[in-house]
The first five atom37 places (N, CA, C, CB, O) and aatype in JSON, in Angstrom:
{
  "aatype": [12, 2, 13, 8, 16, 1, 11, 17, 19, 11, 14, 6, 3, 10, 2, 14, 2, 7, 15, 10, 13, 7, 7, 16, 10, 10, 1, 17, 9, 3, 6, 6, 0, 19, 9, 18, 0, 9, 19, 5, 10, 7, 2, 14, 8, 19, 19, 16, 11, 13, 9, 15, 6, 9, 2, 13, 19, 15, 15, 0, 11, 5, 7, 3, 9, 9, 6, 10, 7, 9, 16, 0, 16, 6, 13, 7, 1, 16, 15, 9, 16, 12, 1, 4, 6, 19, 1, 2, 11, 9, 16, 1, 11, 16, 9, 10, 15, 9, 3, 11, 10, 19, 13, 19, 2, 10, 3, 16, 6, 7, 2, 14, 16, 14, 8, 7, 11, 16, 6, 9, 16, 18, 0, 18, 12, 15, 19, 3, 11, 13, 16, 11, 7, 6, 2, 5],
  "atom_mask": [
    [1, 1, 1, 1, 1],
    [1, 1, 1, 1, 1],
    [1, 1, 1, 1, 1],
    [1, 1, 1, 1, 1],
    [1, 1, 1, 1, 1],
    [1, 1, 1, 1, 1],
    [1, 1, 1, 1, 1],
    [1, 1, 1, 1, 1],
    [1, 1, 1, 1, 1],
    [1, 1, 1, 1, 1],
    [1, 1, 1, 1, 1],
    [1, 1, 1, 1, 1],
    [1, 1, 1, 1, 1],
    [1, 1, 1, 1, 1],
    [1, 1, 1, 1, 1],
    [1, 1, 1, 1, 1],
    [1, 1, 1, 1, 1],
    [1, 1, 1, 0, 1],
    [1, 1, 1, 1, 1],
    [1, 1, 1, 1, 1],
    [1, 1, 1, 1, 1],
    [1, 1, 1, 0, 1],
    [1, 1, 1, 0, 1],
    [1, 1, 1, 1, 1],
    [1, 1, 1, 1, 1],
    [1, 1, 1, 1, 1],
    [1, 1, 1, 1, 1],
    [1, 1, 1, 1, 1],
    [1, 1, 1, 1, 1],
    [1, 1, 1, 1, 1],
    [1, 1, 1, 1, 1],
    [1, 1, 1, 1, 1],
    [1, 1, 1, 1, 1],
    [1, 1, 1, 1, 1],
    [1, 1, 1, 1, 1],
    [1, 1, 1, 1, 1],
    [1, 1, 1, 1, 1],
    [1, 1, 1, 1, 1],
    [1, 1, 1, 1, 1],
    [1, 1, 1, 1, 1],
    [1, 1, 1, 1, 1],
    [1, 1, 1, 0, 1],
    [1, 1, 1, 1, 1],
    [1, 1, 1, 1, 1],
    [1, 1, 1, 1, 1],
    [1, 1, 1, 1, 1],
    [1, 1, 1, 1, 1],
    [1, 1, 1, 1, 1],
    [1, 1, 1, 1, 1],
    [1, 1, 1, 1, 1],
    [1, 1, 1, 1, 1],
    [1, 1, 1, 1, 1],
    [1, 1, 1, 1, 1],
    [1, 1, 1, 1, 1],
    [1, 1, 1, 1, 1],
    [1, 1, 1, 1, 1],
    [1, 1, 1, 1, 1],
    [1, 1, 1, 1, 1],
    [1, 1, 1, 1, 1],
    [1, 1, 1, 1, 1],
    [1, 1, 1, 1, 1],
    [1, 1, 1, 1, 1],
    [1, 1, 1, 0, 1],
    [1, 1, 1, 1, 1],
    [1, 1, 1, 1, 1],
    [1, 1, 1, 1, 1],
    [1, 1, 1, 1, 1],
    [1, 1, 1, 1, 1],
    [1, 1, 1, 0, 1],
    [1, 1, 1, 1, 1],
    [1, 1, 1, 1, 1],
    [1, 1, 1, 1, 1],
    [1, 1, 1, 1, 1],
    [1, 1, 1, 1, 1],
    [1, 1, 1, 1, 1],
    [1, 1, 1, 0, 1],
    [1, 1, 1, 1, 1],
    [1, 1, 1, 1, 1],
    [1, 1, 1, 1, 1],
    [1, 1, 1, 1, 1],
    [1, 1, 1, 1, 1],
    [1, 1, 1, 1, 1],
    [1, 1, 1, 1, 1],
    [1, 1, 1, 1, 1],
    [1, 1, 1, 1, 1],
    [1, 1, 1, 1, 1],
    [1, 1, 1, 1, 1],
    [1, 1, 1, 1, 1],
    [1, 1, 1, 1, 1],
    [1, 1, 1, 1, 1],
    [1, 1, 1, 1, 1],
    [1, 1, 1, 1, 1],
    [1, 1, 1, 1, 1],
    [1, 1, 1, 1, 1],
    [1, 1, 1, 1, 1],
    [1, 1, 1, 1, 1],
    [1, 1, 1, 1, 1],
    [1, 1, 1, 1, 1],
    [1, 1, 1, 1, 1],
    [1, 1, 1, 1, 1],
    [1, 1, 1, 1, 1],
    [1, 1, 1, 1, 1],
    [1, 1, 1, 1, 1],
    [1, 1, 1, 1, 1],
    [1, 1, 1, 1, 1],
    [1, 1, 1, 1, 1],
    [1, 1, 1, 1, 1],
    [1, 1, 1, 1, 1],
    [1, 1, 1, 1, 1],
    [1, 1, 1, 0, 1],
    [1, 1, 1, 1, 1],
    [1, 1, 1, 1, 1],
    [1, 1, 1, 1, 1],
    [1, 1, 1, 1, 1],
    [1, 1, 1, 1, 1],
    [1, 1, 1, 0, 1],
    [1, 1, 1, 1, 1],
    [1, 1, 1, 1, 1],
    [1, 1, 1, 1, 1],
    [1, 1, 1, 1, 1],
    [1, 1, 1, 1, 1],
    [1, 1, 1, 1, 1],
    [1, 1, 1, 1, 1],
    [1, 1, 1, 1, 1],
    [1, 1, 1, 1, 1],
    [1, 1, 1, 1, 1],
    [1, 1, 1, 1, 1],
    [1, 1, 1, 1, 1],
    [1, 1, 1, 1, 1],
    [1, 1, 1, 1, 1],
    [1, 1, 1, 1, 1],
    [1, 1, 1, 1, 1],
    [1, 1, 1, 0, 1],
    [1, 1, 1, 1, 1],
    [1, 1, 1, 1, 1],
    [1, 1, 1, 1, 1]
  ],
  "atom_positions": [
    [[-12.62, 26.17, 4.47], [-11.23, 25.96, 4.1], [-10.47, 25.51, 5.34], [-10.61, 27.24, 3.49], [-10.54, 26.16, 6.38]],
    [[-9.75, 24.42, 5.22], [-8.9, 23.95, 6.3], [-7.46, 24.4, 6.04], [-8.97, 22.4, 6.43], [-6.89, 24.09, 4.99]],
    [[-6.89, 25.14, 6.98], [-5.51, 25.59, 6.83], [-4.62, 24.6, 7.56], [-5.31, 27.04, 7.37], [-4.66, 24.48, 8.78]],
    [[-3.8, 23.89, 6.77], [-3.03, 22.78, 7.29], [-1.58, 23.11, 7.58], [-3.1, 21.65, 6.35], [-0.99, 22.56, 8.52]],
    [[-1.0, 23.98, 6.8], [0.44, 24.21, 6.89], [0.73, 25.69, 7.01], [1.16, 23.64, 5.67], [0.07, 26.53, 6.41]],
    [[1.72, 25.97, 7.8], [2.21, 27.34, 7.92], [3.66, 27.34, 7.49], [2.04, 27.89, 9.38], [4.41, 26.41, 7.79]],
    [[4.05, 28.38, 6.79], [5.43, 28.55, 6.33], [5.91, 29.93, 6.72], [5.56, 28.33, 4.8], [5.16, 30.9, 6.69]],
    [[7.16, 30.0, 7.09], [7.8, 31.26, 7.44], [8.63, 31.67, 6.23], [8.69, 31.13, 8.73], [9.5, 30.91, 5.8]],
    [[8.39, 32.84, 5.68], [9.1, 33.31, 4.5], [10.49, 33.78, 4.91], [8.3, 34.46, 3.79], [10.65, 34.74, 5.67]],
    [[11.5, 33.07, 4.4], [12.89, 33.32, 4.74], [13.63, 33.95, 3.55], [13.59, 32.02, 5.17], [13.1, 33.96, 2.44]],
    [[14.82, 34.48, 3.77], [15.56, 35.15, 2.68], [15.73, 34.27, 1.44], [16.92, 35.58, 3.18], [15.66, 34.78, 0.32]],
    [[15.96, 32.98, 1.61], [16.16, 32.09, 0.46], [14.89, 31.85, -0.35], [16.71, 30.76, 0.93], [14.95, 31.27, -1.43]],
    [[13.73, 32.29, 0.17], [12.44, 32.13, -0.51], [12.08, 33.33, -1.38], [11.34, 31.89, 0.51], [11.05, 33.33, -2.05]],
    [[12.93, 34.36, -1.38], [12.59, 35.63, -2.04], [13.08, 35.71, -3.47], [13.17, 36.77, -1.26], [14.08, 35.1, -3.84]],
    [[12.33, 36.47, -4.27], [12.73, 36.77, -5.65], [13.54, 38.08, -5.65], [11.47, 36.88, -6.59], [13.7, 38.69, -4.59]],
    [[14.06, 38.52, -6.8], [14.83, 39.77, -6.82], [14.05, 41.01, -6.37], [15.34, 40.0, -8.2], [14.66, 42.02, -6.03]],
    [[12.73, 40.94, -6.35], [11.91, 42.07, -5.88], [11.74, 42.09, -4.37], [10.55, 42.02, -6.53], [11.13, 43.01, -3.83]],
    [[12.28, 41.08, -3.69], [12.18, 41.03, -2.23], [10.87, 40.44, -1.72], [0.0, 0.0, 0.0], [10.57, 40.54, -0.54]],
    [[10.09, 39.82, -2.62], [8.86, 39.16, -2.2], [8.99, 37.65, -2.43], [7.63, 39.74, -2.98], [9.93, 37.19, -3.08]],
    [[8.06, 36.91, -1.89], [8.09, 35.45, -2.0], [8.1, 35.04, -3.47], [6.89, 34.82, -1.27], [7.25, 35.47, -4.24]],
    [[9.05, 34.2, -3.84], [9.16, 33.69, -5.21], [7.97, 32.78, -5.5], [10.5, 32.92, -5.41], [7.69, 31.85, -4.75]],
    [[7.26, 33.06, -6.6], [6.07, 32.3, -6.95], [6.32, 30.81, -7.1], [0.0, 0.0, 0.0], [5.49, 29.99, -6.71]],
    [[7.48, 30.45, -7.67], [7.81, 29.03, -7.85], [7.95, 28.3, -6.52], [0.0, 0.0, 0.0], [7.55, 27.14, -6.41]],
    [[8.5, 28.97, -5.53], [8.62, 28.36, -4.19], [7.25, 28.14, -3.6], [9.46, 29.25, -3.26], [6.97, 27.07, -3.04]],
    [[6.38, 29.13, -3.72], [5.02, 29.0, -3.2], [4.27, 27.86, -3.9], [4.26, 30.33, -3.36], [3.57, 27.09, -3.25]],
    [[4.42, 27.76, -5.22], [3.74, 26.69, -5.96], [4.27, 25.31, -5.55], [3.92, 26.9, -7.47], [3.5, 24.35, -5.49]],
    [[5.56, 25.2, -5.28], [6.12, 23.93, -4.79], [5.5, 23.56, -3.44], [7.67, 24.02, -4.66], [5.13, 22.4, -3.22]],
    [[5.38, 24.55, -2.55], [4.77, 24.29, -1.25], [3.33, 23.83, -1.4], [4.84, 25.55, -0.37], [2.88, 22.91, -0.71]],
    [[2.59, 24.48, -2.31], [1.19, 24.13, -2.53], [1.07, 22.71, -3.08], [0.53, 25.12, -3.5], [0.25, 21.93, -2.59]],
    [[1.88, 22.37, -4.09], [1.82, 21.04, -4.68], [2.14, 19.98, -3.64], [2.8, 20.93, -5.86], [1.49, 18.93, -3.6]],
    [[3.12, 20.23, -2.8], [3.48, 19.28, -1.75], [2.35, 19.11, -0.74], [4.76, 19.73, -1.03], [2.0, 17.99, -0.38]],
    [[1.78, 20.21, -0.29], [0.68, 20.15, 0.67], [-0.54, 19.45, 0.07], [0.29, 21.56, 1.14], [-1.19, 18.64, 0.73]],
    [[-0.84, 19.76, -1.19], [-2.01, 19.17, -1.84], [-1.84, 17.67, -2.05], [-2.27, 19.85, -3.18], [-2.8, 16.91, -1.87]],
    [[-0.65, 17.22, -2.44], [-0.46, 15.78, -2.63], [-0.52, 15.05, -1.3], [0.88, 15.5, -3.34], [-1.02, 13.93, -1.24]],
    [[-0.02, 15.64, -0.24], [-0.15, 15.02, 1.09], [-1.62, 14.89, 1.46], [0.61, 15.85, 2.17], [-2.05, 13.85, 1.96]],
    [[-2.39, 15.95, 1.22], [-3.83, 15.92, 1.49], [-4.5, 14.82, 0.68], [-4.47, 17.29, 1.16], [-5.32, 14.08, 1.21]],
    [[-4.14, 14.7, -0.62], [-4.72, 13.67, -1.48], [-4.35, 12.27, -0.99], [-4.26, 13.85, -2.93], [-5.2, 11.38, -0.95]],
    [[-3.11, 12.07, -0.61], [-2.66, 10.77, -0.1], [-3.46, 10.37, 1.14], [-1.15, 10.81, 0.24], [-3.9, 9.23, 1.25]],
    [[-3.64, 11.31, 2.04], [-4.4, 11.02, 3.27], [-5.86, 10.72, 2.93], [-4.32, 12.21, 4.26], [-6.44, 9.77, 3.46]],
    [[-6.46, 11.53, 2.05], [-7.87, 11.33, 1.71], [-8.1, 10.02, 0.95], [-8.37, 12.49, 0.89], [-9.1, 9.34, 1.19]],
    [[-7.2, 9.66, 0.05], [-7.4, 8.47, -0.78], [-6.79, 7.22, -0.16], [-6.81, 8.69, -2.15], [-7.04, 6.11, -0.62]],
    [[-6.0, 7.41, 0.89], [-5.41, 6.26, 1.57], [-4.4, 5.5, 0.71], [0.0, 0.0, 0.0], [-4.27, 4.28, 0.82]],
    [[-3.69, 6.23, -0.15], [-2.77, 5.6, -1.07], [-1.59, 6.53, -1.32], [-3.48, 5.25, -2.41], [-1.79, 7.69, -1.67]],
    [[-0.34, 6.06, -1.13], [0.81, 6.93, -1.37], [1.13, 7.14, -2.85], [2.02, 6.35, -0.69], [2.0, 7.95, -3.19]],
    [[0.43, 6.43, -3.72], [0.67, 6.54, -5.17], [-0.36, 7.48, -5.79], [0.61, 5.14, -5.84], [-1.36, 7.05, -6.36]],
    [[-0.08, 8.79, -5.68], [-0.97, 9.83, -6.17], [-0.12, 10.84, -6.93], [-1.76, 10.52, -4.99], [0.98, 11.18, -6.49]],
    [[-0.61, 11.31, -8.07], [0.15, 12.29, -8.86], [-0.7, 13.51, -9.21], [0.68, 11.64, -10.14], [-1.93, 13.43, -9.3]],
    [[-0.03, 14.63, -9.42], [-0.68, 15.85, -9.87], [-1.06, 15.7, -11.33], [0.24, 17.09, -9.67], [-0.22, 15.35, -12.16]],
    [[-2.34, 15.95, -11.65], [-2.8, 15.87, -13.04], [-3.02, 17.26, -13.63], [-4.1, 15.07, -13.11], [-2.68, 17.51, -14.79]],
    [[-3.59, 18.17, -12.82], [-4.0, 19.46, -13.37], [-4.01, 20.52, -12.27], [-5.39, 19.36, -14.03], [-4.42, 20.26, -11.14]],
    [[-3.55, 21.71, -12.63], [-3.69, 22.87, -11.75], [-4.25, 23.99, -12.62], [-2.3, 23.29, -11.09], [-3.67, 24.35, -13.64]],
    [[-5.39, 24.55, -12.19], [-6.05, 25.6, -12.97], [-5.32, 26.93, -12.83], [-7.52, 25.76, -12.54], [-4.21, 26.99, -12.28]],
    [[-5.95, 27.96, -13.32], [-5.38, 29.31, -13.23], [-4.98, 29.62, -11.8], [-6.37, 30.35, -13.74], [-5.7, 29.32, -10.84]],
    [[-3.82, 30.23, -11.68], [-3.29, 30.62, -10.38], [-3.46, 32.12, -10.26], [-1.77, 30.18, -10.21], [-2.97, 32.88, -11.1]],
    [[-4.15, 32.55, -9.22], [-4.43, 33.97, -9.05], [-3.59, 34.52, -7.89], [-5.95, 34.19, -8.79], [-3.92, 34.32, -6.72]],
    [[-2.51, 35.22, -8.25], [-1.69, 35.89, -7.24], [-2.38, 37.2, -6.88], [-0.22, 36.13, -7.74], [-2.5, 38.09, -7.72]],
    [[-2.83, 37.31, -5.64], [-3.62, 38.46, -5.19], [-2.74, 39.51, -4.52], [-4.71, 38.0, -4.22], [-2.9, 40.7, -4.77]],
    [[-1.83, 39.07, -3.68], [-0.91, 39.98, -3.0], [0.39, 39.23, -2.77], [-1.52, 40.5, -1.64], [0.48, 38.03, -3.03]],
    [[1.39, 39.92, -2.29], [2.69, 39.28, -2.1], [2.98, 39.05, -0.62], [3.8, 40.13, -2.72], [2.37, 39.65, 0.27]],
    [[3.92, 38.16, -0.4], [4.42, 37.91, 0.95], [5.87, 38.39, 0.99], [4.31, 36.39, 1.35], [6.59, 38.29, 0.0]],
    [[6.27, 38.91, 2.11], [7.62, 39.45, 2.29], [8.39, 38.62, 3.31], [7.57, 40.93, 2.73], [7.81, 37.8, 4.02]],
    [[9.69, 38.85, 3.37], [10.52, 38.16, 4.34], [9.97, 38.38, 5.75], [11.98, 38.64, 4.25], [9.63, 39.5, 6.13]],
    [[9.89, 37.31, 6.51], [9.39, 37.37, 7.88], [7.91, 37.08, 8.01], [0.0, 0.0, 0.0], [7.43, 36.8, 9.1]],
    [[7.18, 37.15, 6.9], [5.75, 36.83, 6.95], [5.55, 35.34, 7.25], [5.05, 37.2, 5.61], [6.36, 34.5, 6.87]],
    [[4.48, 35.05, 7.93], [4.04, 33.67, 8.15], [2.8, 33.49, 7.28], [3.75, 33.36, 9.69], [1.84, 34.24, 7.4]],
    [[2.85, 32.49, 6.42], [1.71, 32.25, 5.53], [1.09, 30.9, 5.86], [2.15, 32.31, 4.04], [1.74, 30.0, 6.39]],
    [[-0.2, 30.79, 5.53], [-0.95, 29.56, 5.73], [-1.43, 29.04, 4.39], [-2.14, 29.77, 6.69], [-1.88, 29.82, 3.54]],
    [[-1.34, 27.73, 4.2], [-1.85, 27.09, 2.99], [-3.1, 26.33, 3.36], [-0.78, 26.15, 2.35], [-3.07, 25.46, 4.23]],
    [[-4.2, 26.65, 2.7], [-5.47, 25.97, 2.95], [-5.89, 25.16, 1.75], [0.0, 0.0, 0.0], [-5.85, 25.63, 0.61]],
    [[-6.3, 23.92, 2.0], [-6.72, 23.01, 0.95], [-8.08, 22.44, 1.35], [-5.67, 21.86, 0.72], [-8.29, 22.07, 2.5]],
    [[-9.0, 22.38, 0.39], [-10.3, 21.76, 0.61], [-10.64, 20.87, -0.57], [-11.4, 22.83, 0.82], [-10.5, 21.27, -1.72]],
    [[-11.1, 19.65, -0.29], [-11.58, 18.76, -1.36], [-12.93, 19.28, -1.83], [-11.68, 17.26, -0.87], [-13.8, 19.6, -1.02]],
    [[-13.09, 19.35, -3.15], [-14.35, 19.84, -3.7], [-15.1, 18.77, -4.49], [-14.08, 21.03, -4.59], [-16.3, 18.89, -4.69]],
    [[-14.39, 17.73, -4.93], [-15.04, 16.7, -5.74], [-14.2, 15.43, -5.74], [-15.27, 17.2, -7.19], [-12.97, 15.47, -5.76]],
    [[-14.89, 14.3, -5.71], [-14.23, 13.01, -5.85], [-14.67, 12.39, -7.17], [-14.56, 12.06, -4.65], [-15.86, 12.14, -7.37]],
    [[-13.72, 12.16, -8.07], [-14.0, 11.43, -9.3], [-13.76, 9.95, -9.06], [0.0, 0.0, 0.0], [-13.47, 9.54, -7.93]],
    [[-13.89, 9.15, -10.1], [-13.69, 7.71, -9.95], [-12.25, 7.37, -9.55], [-14.05, 6.98, -11.25], [-12.02, 6.53, -8.69]],
    [[-11.27, 8.05, -10.19], [-9.86, 7.82, -9.89], [-9.16, 9.08, -9.4], [-9.14, 7.28, -11.12], [-7.95, 9.07, -9.18]],
    [[-9.91, 10.16, -9.22], [-9.28, 11.45, -8.9], [-9.92, 12.12, -7.69], [-9.35, 12.39, -10.09], [-10.99, 11.73, -7.22]],
    [[-9.22, 13.13, -7.23], [-9.73, 14.03, -6.2], [-9.42, 15.44, -6.67], [-9.09, 13.73, -4.77], [-8.31, 15.72, -7.14]],
    [[-10.41, 16.33, -6.55], [-10.25, 17.72, -6.95], [-10.3, 18.58, -5.69], [-11.34, 18.16, -7.97], [-11.12, 18.34, -4.8]],
    [[-9.42, 19.57, -5.62], [-9.32, 20.44, -4.45], [-9.22, 21.89, -4.89], [-8.11, 20.06, -3.59], [-8.98, 22.18, -6.06]],
    [[-9.41, 22.77, -3.95], [-9.12, 24.18, -4.18], [-8.15, 24.61, -3.09], [-10.42, 25.06, -4.18], [-8.04, 23.97, -2.05]],
    [[-7.46, 25.72, -3.34], [-6.41, 26.16, -2.42], [-6.49, 27.66, -2.22], [-5.02, 25.76, -2.94], [-6.78, 28.42, -3.15]],
    [[-6.22, 28.06, -1.02], [-6.04, 29.49, -0.71], [-4.81, 29.61, 0.18], [-7.31, 30.1, 0.0], [-4.61, 28.81, 1.09]],
    [[-4.0, 30.6, -0.12], [-2.85, 30.92, 0.71], [-3.08, 32.31, 1.26], [-1.49, 30.83, -0.1], [-3.44, 33.23, 0.52]],
    [[-2.87, 32.47, 2.55], [-3.1, 33.77, 3.16], [-2.01, 34.1, 4.18], [-4.48, 33.81, 3.84], [-1.29, 33.21, 4.65]],
    [[-1.9, 35.36, 4.5], [-0.99, 35.82, 5.53], [-1.6, 35.44, 6.88], [-0.73, 37.37, 5.42], [-2.75, 35.78, 7.15]],
    [[-0.84, 34.75, 7.72], [-1.36, 34.27, 9.0], [-1.78, 35.42, 9.91], [-0.3, 33.42, 9.7], [-2.78, 35.3, 10.62]],
    [[-1.05, 36.5, 9.9], [-1.33, 37.6, 10.82], [-2.45, 38.49, 10.31], [-0.07, 38.43, 11.04], [-3.4, 38.78, 11.04]],
    [[-2.37, 38.93, 9.05], [-3.35, 39.87, 8.51], [-4.57, 39.19, 7.91], [-2.71, 40.73, 7.46], [-5.6, 39.83, 7.71]],
    [[-4.47, 37.88, 7.62], [-5.52, 37.08, 6.97], [-5.74, 37.51, 5.52], [-6.84, 37.18, 7.76], [-6.71, 37.09, 4.89]],
    [[-4.87, 38.35, 4.98], [-4.98, 38.81, 3.6], [-4.62, 37.68, 2.64], [-4.07, 40.05, 3.35], [-3.6, 37.01, 2.82]],
    [[-5.46, 37.45, 1.63], [-5.2, 36.4, 0.64], [-3.97, 36.75, -0.19], [-6.42, 36.19, -0.27], [-3.82, 37.87, -0.66]],
    [[-3.1, 35.76, -0.35], [-1.9, 35.91, -1.16], [-2.11, 35.27, -2.52], [-0.68, 35.28, -0.45], [-1.68, 35.81, -3.54]],
    [[-2.78, 34.12, -2.54], [-2.97, 33.36, -3.78], [-4.2, 32.49, -3.64], [-1.72, 32.5, -4.09], [-4.56, 32.06, -2.55]],
    [[-4.86, 32.24, -4.78], [-5.95, 31.26, -4.79], [-5.86, 30.43, -6.07], [-7.34, 31.95, -4.67], [-5.49, 30.93, -7.13]],
    [[-6.22, 29.17, -5.93], [-6.3, 28.24, -7.06], [-7.64, 27.53, -6.93], [-5.08, 27.21, -7.08], [-7.92, 26.91, -5.91]],
    [[-8.46, 27.63, -7.96], [-9.79, 27.04, -7.91], [-9.8, 25.53, -8.07], [-10.66, 27.66, -8.96], [-10.69, 24.86, -7.56]],
    [[-8.8, 24.98, -8.79], [-8.89, 23.56, -9.11], [-7.5, 22.93, -9.19], [-9.63, 23.36, -10.42], [-6.67, 23.31, -10.02]],
    [[-7.27, 21.94, -8.31], [-6.09, 21.09, -8.37], [-6.62, 19.66, -8.45], [-5.13, 21.3, -7.12], [-7.42, 19.26, -7.6]],
    [[-6.18, 18.91, -9.43], [-6.67, 17.53, -9.61], [-5.51, 16.57, -9.42], [-7.32, 17.34, -11.01], [-4.44, 16.74, -10.01]],
    [[-5.73, 15.56, -8.6], [-4.75, 14.51, -8.35], [-5.38, 13.17, -8.7], [-4.27, 14.52, -6.87], [-6.57, 12.95, -8.47]],
    [[-4.57, 12.27, -9.26], [-5.05, 10.97, -9.7], [-4.46, 9.87, -8.84], [-4.71, 10.74, -11.19], [-3.26, 9.86, -8.55]],
    [[-5.31, 8.95, -8.44], [-4.95, 7.78, -7.66], [-4.37, 6.71, -8.59], [-6.19, 7.23, -6.89], [-4.99, 6.38, -9.61]],
    [[-3.19, 6.17, -8.27], [-2.54, 5.19, -9.12], [-2.37, 3.85, -8.41], [-1.19, 5.7, -9.58], [-2.3, 3.79, -7.18]],
    [[-2.31, 2.78, -9.2], [-1.94, 1.49, -8.65], [-0.41, 1.39, -8.62], [-2.56, 0.31, -9.48], [0.27, 2.34, -9.02]],
    [[0.14, 0.29, -8.16], [1.59, 0.16, -8.04], [2.29, 0.13, -9.4], [1.94, -1.09, -7.26], [3.51, 0.29, -9.46]],
    [[1.54, -0.08, -10.47], [2.1, -0.08, -11.83], [2.07, 1.32, -12.46], [1.33, -1.06, -12.72], [2.58, 1.51, -13.56]],
    [[1.47, 2.28, -11.77], [1.39, 3.65, -12.27], [0.17, 3.93, -13.12], [0.0, 0.0, 0.0], [0.14, 4.94, -13.84]],
    [[-0.83, 3.06, -13.06], [-2.07, 3.25, -13.83], [-3.16, 3.85, -12.95], [-2.54, 1.91, -14.43], [-3.25, 3.51, -11.77]],
    [[-4.0, 4.73, -13.52], [-5.13, 5.26, -12.73], [-5.99, 4.11, -12.22], [-5.98, 6.25, -13.58], [-6.3, 3.17, -12.96]],
    [[-6.38, 4.21, -10.96], [-7.19, 3.16, -10.36], [-8.27, 3.77, -9.48], [-6.31, 2.19, -9.55], [-8.02, 4.77, -8.81]],
    [[-9.47, 3.19, -9.47], [-10.54, 3.73, -8.63], [-10.14, 3.72, -7.15], [-11.84, 2.92, -8.82], [-9.46, 2.81, -6.68]],
    [[-10.58, 4.76, -6.45], [-10.26, 4.86, -5.03], [-11.46, 4.56, -4.14], [-9.73, 6.24, -4.71], [-11.27, 4.26, -2.96]],
    [[-12.66, 4.63, -4.65], [-13.84, 4.29, -3.87], [-14.27, 5.33, -2.85], [0.0, 0.0, 0.0], [-15.16, 5.06, -2.05]],
    [[-13.66, 6.5, -2.85], [-14.0, 7.54, -1.87], [-15.06, 8.48, -2.45], [-12.74, 8.35, -1.47], [-15.1, 8.74, -3.65]],
    [[-15.93, 8.97, -1.57], [-16.95, 9.91, -2.0], [-17.03, 11.14, -1.1], [-18.29, 9.23, -2.03], [-17.73, 12.1, -1.43]],
    [[-16.32, 11.12, 0.02], [-16.36, 12.26, 0.93], [-15.07, 12.35, 1.72], [-17.57, 12.16, 1.88], [-14.31, 11.39, 1.8]],
    [[-14.84, 13.51, 2.29], [-13.63, 13.75, 3.08], [-13.65, 12.85, 4.3], [-13.52, 15.24, 3.5], [-14.68, 12.7, 4.97]],
    [[-12.5, 12.24, 4.59], [-12.36, 11.42, 5.79], [-11.2, 11.96, 6.61], [-12.14, 9.93, 5.43], [-10.31, 12.64, 6.1]],
    [[-11.23, 11.64, 7.86], [-10.15, 12.04, 8.75], [-9.5, 10.83, 9.39], [-10.66, 12.98, 9.82], [-8.9, 10.93, 10.45]],
    [[-9.63, 9.67, 8.74], [-9.02, 8.44, 9.22], [-7.51, 8.53, 9.02], [-9.6, 7.2, 8.5], [-7.03, 9.16, 8.08]],
    [[-6.79, 7.91, 9.91], [-5.34, 7.89, 9.82], [-4.88, 6.5, 9.41], [-4.7, 8.3, 11.16], [-5.32, 5.49, 9.95]],
    [[-3.98, 6.48, 8.45], [-3.42, 5.22, 7.99], [-2.18, 4.92, 8.82], [-3.09, 5.25, 6.47], [-1.5, 5.83, 9.28]],
    [[-1.9, 3.63, 9.01], [-0.68, 3.26, 9.69], [0.48, 3.37, 8.72], [-0.78, 1.84, 10.28], [0.3, 3.28, 7.5]],
    [[1.66, 3.55, 9.25], [2.87, 3.63, 8.43], [3.08, 2.32, 7.7], [4.09, 3.97, 9.3], [3.6, 2.32, 6.58]],
    [[2.68, 1.19, 8.3], [2.85, -0.12, 7.67], [2.15, -0.2, 6.32], [2.31, -1.22, 8.59], [2.68, -0.81, 5.39]],
    [[0.98, 0.42, 6.18], [0.26, 0.36, 4.91], [1.04, 1.06, 3.8], [-1.13, 1.0, 5.06], [1.01, 0.63, 2.65]],
    [[1.73, 2.16, 4.16], [2.53, 2.87, 3.16], [3.74, 2.04, 2.75], [2.97, 4.24, 3.69], [4.06, 1.94, 1.57]],
    [[4.41, 1.47, 3.72], [5.64, 0.75, 3.41], [5.37, -0.57, 2.7], [6.42, 0.48, 4.68], [6.22, -1.05, 1.95]],
    [[4.21, -1.16, 2.91], [3.84, -2.41, 2.23], [3.09, -2.17, 0.93], [3.01, -3.27, 3.15], [2.85, -3.1, 0.17]],
    [[2.73, -0.89, 0.68], [2.04, -0.56, -0.56], [0.58, -0.96, -0.56], [0.0, 0.0, 0.0], [-0.02, -1.1, -1.63]],
    [[-0.01, -1.13, 0.61], [-1.43, -1.52, 0.69], [-2.3, -0.28, 0.67], [-1.71, -2.36, 1.97], [-1.9, 0.78, 1.16]],
    [[-3.48, -0.41, 0.11], [-4.46, 0.67, 0.14], [-5.39, 0.48, 1.31], [-5.27, 0.73, -1.17], [-5.56, -0.63, 1.81]],
    [[-5.97, 1.57, 1.75], [-6.92, 1.51, 2.86], [-8.21, 0.89, 2.41], [-7.17, 2.89, 3.43], [-9.14, 0.76, 3.2]]
  ]
}
């Protein structure tokens, strides 16, 4: 599991019980996962298709630092599938896990399009490719 992002749980992130609001955490996960998909597929036109069961294991409180980990598990013809784990940075205790997040690669018209990827890459795209709408 690669842990890419750390978040500091602030008062505005809390629910009435004083723990991290699940909706805020899910927004952070979706954002991190789509960034991961964009980098892996080399295309800024990627959308969330599916998120499997979400398993909340423990809670995070104000002041906690959490880490979001994303790993690619499968490349489909037009999709990428990942799994996610969120943990407390200090205690390493799991906060949440999601076994399956699926993102679909789109063309500029919004249609699913093959991406040609079969494995994780760490290549960096230039900003010009994003602004011109070119694929890697």
